[in-house]
N, C-alpha and C positions, 0 to 999 in steps of 0.2 A: 600611719597606713596600716591596711588589713591585710592578714594573709590568711591563707585556707587552704581546703581540698575542694574540687568540684565534687557534689554529689553525685556519684554513679554506683549504681550496685554492682557493675563489674569492676576487676581491678584497674583497670585502665581503659579509657575509650579511645584514647589517640593512635595506639598501635592497631586496635580493630578498625578506626577510620583509614589509618594508611593502608592496612592489609587487606581489607576488603573492598575499599572504594577507590582503590588507585586507578584502576582502567579507566573509571569514568571521572577522573579528577577534574576536567575542565568546567564541570558544573558549578564548580565553586563560585566562578564569578556570575552566573546566572541567580546562585541562591542568595548572595550578598547584595547585589544590584536590585534583587526583588525586595529583598527585606528594607532597603533604603527608599523604595516607591512605596512599600507599605506605609513606612513610617511617615512619608510625606502625605500620603492620603489621608492617613488617620489624622494629621493635622488639619487638611482641609476640612474634614467631617465636624471636627470638633469647633472649627470657625463657623462652619455653616449652621449650626445648632446654637451658637453665642456660647461656649464654653472656653474658647479661645478667643481673646478680644484684641491680640496684638495685630502689629503687620505681617502678612504673610511675606511680602517682599519676594525674592527670587528662588523658587523651589526647584531650581534644576539640580540634580544629582551629578558628582563629578567624580569622574574615573581618572586617576592619574599615576603615571609612572614616576619612580624615583630610581637611584642607582641599584639597590637592592629591594625595594619596596613596591608595593601596589596599595593605593588607598582608595578607599570608596568614601564619600563625603555626602552627608544630605543635609539638609536644613528643617528635619521633621520633627516630632514629637520629642525626640531625645529620651534619655532613661536615667532614673535615680540611682543611688547606691541601693535602695532596697530594690529595686525593678532587676538592677542586675544580679542581685543575690536571686530573686526567683526566678528570671528568665534565663539567667547564663550559668550559674553555678548550680542551681539544682536541676539534674537532668533525670527525670523519670525513664529509668531504663530496665524496669523488671522484665524478666523472661526474656532478656536480650541474648543469650547466647544460643538458645535454641532457635529462635528469628533469624540470627545472623546465620547459623549454618542452613537455615534453608534459602535464605536470599543473597548469598556469601557474592555471588556473582552478579547482584543487581544493586548497584549504587541508589537508584531512583528510590526504590521499594525502601531502603532501609533509612535513609534520609527523610523521605515523607512520612514512615510510619511512626518515627521518633521525634520528628521533629527538630532535626539536627542541621537546618539549613545554614545556619551559622558556624556550626562545628566542622561543615565541608571546608573552610578555609585552612584548616590543618592538614587537609590532603596535599596541599603545596606551600604550605609555611612552616617554619621551624619556631617562629612566634607571632603571636596576634597581640596587637594594641586595640582597645576600645576607648576613645578619647570622646565623653558624652556629656550631654548637658540637658535637661529636661525644660519642656517648655513652660512648665509651671512658675509661676511667680516665686522670687527666691531661691528657686533650686541650687543646689550647689554642683558645680562640675566635677567628675570624677575620672579617673583613668584607671582601666583593667589590663592586666597584663598576663599572659599566659605564656608558657615556653613550650608547649606540647606534652608536659604531663599534667598529673590532675592538680597542680599544685597552681596557685594564682596569687597575685596582689592587687590590690586595688587602694587608690590614694585620691586624695582631693586636689583639685588643680584649678588654675583658672583658666576658664574658657569664655569668651566675650559672646558667643552665639550659641541658639538653641541646636541641637541636631548631634549627628554622630558622625565621628571619623573612625572608620574600620581601617587598621594599616595592619598590612600582613609583609613579613619578613621572610622572602622567598626563600625556600630550602634549595641547598645546593643542585639538587637532581630535579629540580624544576625551573630552571632559568629559563626555557623557553618563554615561560610567561612574563619574564622582562622585556620581551621583544614588542615594540609596537604593534607590528603586523599581525601578532598573534594575538594580542588583547583586541585590536580593531576586528579581526576575524570572528574572535567569539562574541564580543558585542553585537555584530551585525547578525550573528546566528541567533542568540538569544533574548536581544533587547531591541530589536529593531522598530518595535511597536508597543513599547512600554508607555502607558498612561501621562509619565512625568517625564520632562525633558532629560536625557542623560547626555551629559559633556563629556569627551575623550580628547582632551588637550585643546588647543587652538585652531582655529580655521588658518590653513597655508595659502600664500599666494605668491606667483612668481614675481620676482624683484632683483635688478641687477644679476641677473643670469642664473638664479638659485632660488629654491623654495625658502620664503620666510615665514613665520609666524606671526598672524596678528592679534589684536586684541580680542577679537570676536570668540565666543566659544564654538567649539566644533561639536554641535548637536547631531547624534547619530541615528536619532529614532524619530518615528511618526507618532505623535500622541494621540491623534485623531485617524486611525487608519480607516480604508474604505469600508469594512464591514461593519464598524461601530456608528455608520452614519444612516440616515434612512434612505431607500431605494428612490423617493420622489426628487431628491436632492441633486442625483447623481445621473451623469449622460454618459452615452456609449464610449465617449472618450475617456471617460474617468475610470469606466471599468478597464479599458485596454491599455490605460497608463499605467494602473496598479498591478496588471496583469504582467506587464512590461517590467516592472518594478521587481517583481516577484520571480520572474524567469527570464533574466535578460537574454536578448539573441534569439528569442524564440518568436515563429509566427503568431501573427494575431489570432486569438480563440476564435471557435465557432460561436459558440453560445455561452452564457454565464446563469447562473442561478443565485438568487441573493437569499440566504437563509435568515431568518429572524422569529424566536419562539420563546415566548416567558413561562408556558405551561405545560405539560407536569414537568418539564426542565427549562434550564435556559440555554438557548444555543443562538449564536451567531455566526454568519461566515459566508463565502463567496465561493462556489465551484464553478471551474471552468471546462468546458469541452475544447480539449486542444485539437489543433490539426497533426495528425500523426504521419510522420515520414518513416520513421523505424521503430522498431522494439526498444532499441538504446534510449530513444527520446520518452518513451514511456517509462523507462525504468529511472532515469534521471529525474527528471520533475515529478514530484509526489506531492500530496496534499499535507499542508503542514498544519500539526494540531497546536493550539494555545491554549492556555488557562488564564484568562482575565489580560490577555495582550502579552503573557508570557511565552516564549516558544517552550514546548515540551518535546515533540519528537516528529518526524515524517513517515513513522511506521504505523498507520493508522488503521492495521488489519484488525477487525474486532470492532472498531467503531464505524466504519461504513462497509456496507456489503461489499464482498471480491471484486464485483465488476465495475464498485464506483472508484476502487483504488486506482483505476485507469486515469480518472479525472485529475485536474490540478486545482489548486487553491487553497483555501484557508478555512477551518473550524475553529470556534472558541467557544467552549464552554467551561463555567466554571463548577459544573457537575462532574466533570472529569478532573480528578486530582492532578497537580503540577508534576508530583513524582508518581505517575503512573505505573502500573505493573499488569504484565499479561494476564495473570490470573484473575487480577481485579476486572479487567476488561471484559473477561469471558462470563464472569458470575453478575456483574452488577446490571441490577435491572433499568436505571437511567440509560446505560450504555446500549442496551438492546433496543429501547424506545428510540434513542436518538438514530439508530440504525434504520430502523421502519420510518421514522419521519423523513430521513432524508433520501430514503427510495421512493416514497410516496411525492415529494419535492419534485425530485428529478421525473419522474414518468408525466406528473401534472405540467411541468415545463415543457417537456417535449412535446405532450398531447396539444399545449396551448400553441405552440408554434405551428405544429402541423396544421392545426385548425385556422389559424389566424393568417398564415402565410405559407401555404403549401409549396408554391414554387422556390423560395427561398430554401425549405425543409429538403425539397428533393435535389436542388444543385447540391447540397451540403450532406446529401446521403452517403455517398462514397465515405467520407469521413466520419460521421455519425455512427455507421453501420457497426464498425467492431465493438463499441461502448454497449450499443442496442442488444447485438447478438449475444455477446457474453453476457449481458444480464438477463435475456431471456433463457439461456442454456443453464444458468447457474441459480435463478432465483424464480422459484414458481410464480410468487405474487407479481413480480415484475411481468413476467410473460403475460399474464392476464390484461394488465394494463397496456404493454407495448403492442399486443398484437394488433392493436386499433391504428396504430401508426408506423409499425414496422413496414418495409416496402419491398417487394420484388424488383427487381429491373430485368428487363427482356433484353434480347441482342440488338434491339432497334433503340435502347437507351430510353423506353417507355417506363414508369414507374406506376406499380398499383400496390394497393393495399392486399392483405390475405383474401379478404372478402372478395374486392374488386376482381382479383384474378381468378378467382374461382366462377364467379358470374362470367367471365370473358372466354373461359375453355369448356363450361359445361355442356354446350352443344355439340362440340366438336371432339372434344379429346375425353373419351371413356372408353372402358372395354365393355365386355360383354354383361358385367354385373353392374354396370353404371358408376364404377370408381372412376375418379378422374387421374387422368395419366398425365404428368408434369413432365414435359420434355425441357431438358436443360442441357448447356453445355460449360465447360470450364477453361475454353480458350477459343476465343472468336477467330484467332487467325487459323491455328492448327486445325480447327474442326468447322472451317468454312463451308467446305462442300455438304457436310452433314445438316448444318443449319439452313443452307440454301435448298437442300432436297424436303426438309420438313416444311420450310415456309411455302414452298411451290405446291405444297398439298394441303396448304390454308392452317397448318399449325402454327402455334406459338412457341418460341421456344426462348427459356430464361437463361441468362448469364448469371452463373455462380462463381465465380472466381476469387472470393474473398477468403481470409485466411481462417476464418469459422465456419466457410458454408457446408464443408463436409459435415462437421458435427449439427448443423443446423438442419441439413436434410434429414439424418437420422432421426432427429427430434420430431420433426414436422411430420414425417412418417407416421410416427406414433399418435401425434396430436390430431393429424387430418384423417388417419387410415386411408393415406391415398398410395398409389404405386408410380414410383420415378422411373423415368427410363433413361440410362446414361447413354450418350454417343460415344462415351470413352471407355474404351475395352481394354482391360489389363491381362498382359500374359509374360510369363516368367520365361525367358529365353532358357534360363538354366534348367530348368524342367524338361527340356528336350536333349539338353547336353550332358547332363549330369552323369548318366551311365557310361560316356566315354573317358572319364575320369575313374579310376579304379579305387583311388585312395579317397576321393571324395563322394563315392557312389553311396547312395540309400536303396535299401531295397523297398518296394511297395509298402510292407508293413511299416518299416522306419520311416517313410516319409509322412503314412497316415498318423503315426504316433508324433511325429514333430508339428504337424498340423494340429494334434489335438492340443498338444501342449501350449502353443500359440494361443489357440483358441480359449482354452481355459484360463489362461492369464497366471502364470506360476502356480500351478496345481500341488498338491502334496503328491508322493507316490500312491497313496491309498485313492485318491480323488482322480489321480490318473486312470489306476487299476479299474476304477469303480466304472469310469466312463468306456473303458476299451472292453469291458467284459470280461476281465481275466483277473487271475488270482495276484495278490501282491507279491508274491515271490517271483512269478513269470514276469510282473512289470518291472521289478526291480534289474532283472536280468537283461530286458530290453535297454531299460534306461541305463544301465552301466556300459552297452554296447554304443550307444550314443555319446555317453561321455567319454568314453577313449577315442572316438572318432573327432572329438571336440565340437558337437553341436549342442550339447546341453551341458551345464552346470548346476550343481547343488547348491543353494543359498539357506544357510540356517534362517530359522524363524527367529525374529524379534522377541515374540510372546513366550514361545518354549523351545527352549534350546535342544530338545529332544526330536524335534520337529523340522523336517528340512522341504523345501519348496523347490520345484523345477524351473530352470529359466533358460531359453534359448541364448546361444552365444552370438557374437559377432560374426563368427564363422557361418553359421546358419543364416544370419540375415545376409550377409555377402553372396552366398550361395543362391539365393532368391532373389537377387537384385535386379531390378526392373532394366530391362535394356528397351530404350526409348526407339530406338531404329528399328527394332523388332516390332515393337508396339504399332507405331506407325503404318510399316509394311502390311500387318496384319488387319488392322482396322480399315485399310483402304482397299483392300481386298474383299473386308466383309460389307463395307459401304456398297460396293457395287452389285450386291448379291440380294442385300435386304433392305426394304422401307423401314419407314419408323412405326407403322403398324405392325410389321412383320416381327420387329424387334420385341415391340409389346408384348406379341403373342409367345415369342419365343422365352421371354422372361415368366410370363404365366406358366410355361408349361414346366420350366427348369425349377419353377418353386413348388410346383406339386411333384415333382420327381424327388426333391430334396425333401420334402417332409415325409414321402414314402420311404425313403431310405434310412434318414434319421428324423423321427418322429421328435424324439429327445430334445431336439435343437430348435429353438425359436428362431426362424427365419425372418419373422415380420411380414411385412407385405410386398417386399421388394429383394431383386438379387441384381448385381451389378453383372453385366454381361460381359 
């Protein structure tokens, strides 16, 4: 029997693992099962090139629960005593202290950086044994034991078959990992698509009024998931079935995109456009990131553009490390290339569907709209492509591309300068009379009632340099009532000050003073009055502790709460007095007046009446 100390440059690696990695301790199972799969795949490779001439036999990796243990077994290449010394006992851990301090809350970064996959076992185990035998002819089986200190023992034993058994003696504070349901949950999360069969216990069947084990292994994974196969081999039903497996109880997806690229990086995957019923669904089902079929995370921000995080599905890339950190994602050039590629593939797929089956595209537009609009708002290169297939919908449910709609209205809806006037409503029922009045005059009215349509209008104004006329008029009832309440009243100057703070968006006192064209002391005096009334609060800057920003309070927001009844009453009276042409003319006049009164404020090409 050999005894020794594990070679680390820090005094003791195991308290470090326990202390810094404990919050992520469930990843031990992913690491150990992945190691077993790697060992199995290496044997397959050696057999394919003729370096291993024995029988491969059953290569299933087994995960078994004992009373106090978890055992992960494989029939891969195994280890010799010399290899244990090299790969297990000698841990290159130079510069560890600085790194650990930097990444003390990121288990993935530590384990990935130092190659400590095996040692993640000590996050949950008080003792670990390796029983292993190399595939090499005449190899001697050995047993390695460590109790969570740098000390270890290694001894020769008898073992009939090649491969390794990793036995974890679970610590008292980690007994949850001895529960069948907990291990089953983790295997499903991390190992569902590993390329080697993973067995967890035996299949069960209902017999004599109870569940009993059969002799058949309970294989928990699909070794050839859909994204690893060729699109030409797959049917629509295959894609729908896989989506159902990923997201049980979800509606069928709208479309999907099969990703497959070999250069300049490796990437496979399938992205789905889901039917969105609520924001909760968007937050619940996310894109899953894999590395060689090993689950990494469902937080893919930085890998795909923000707007595509709304999609569902799978991305698998060996160029994104298994133990990925956010800082890595932000700096790695391959990740940036992957993001660009995915954006292009999505836009190309949408363009293809639009071109080849416009009827289907229009039928699904209401579901696709949120993804496309979000992309156009947040990603310039996607806007350039999407403007060719993004649609306007009018109040008659007709669909037009941006260019088609411009052609439709250019002869009948322009102002005196030749600018196109886009008439739109955001509620067909409430604004029915306005819509009918416009139609009777030969105008077309768009329906913009989506979650992002307000933002889209603002962006398209700049893109098109157009004039928008809204038939929805906003009035604040409190503006007319506020002086009736002495405690809550604001003077005219204070009202303008409050509106300035809102418009500037959390300005400093100096920025406020500059805009109001008053001295900083005078500005501070006015701000203190508003603070006493409860309408303004000071927020300390995150970048400069000496600097404070002004922010309106909820009291102020409530003060200007919109009264729907009042709005409807006023808009109805105005509707009876003004035609759509007059609304457009009035808007033009108000724009000119505002520009003369406040030339420093860019009001764009439109105003909301």
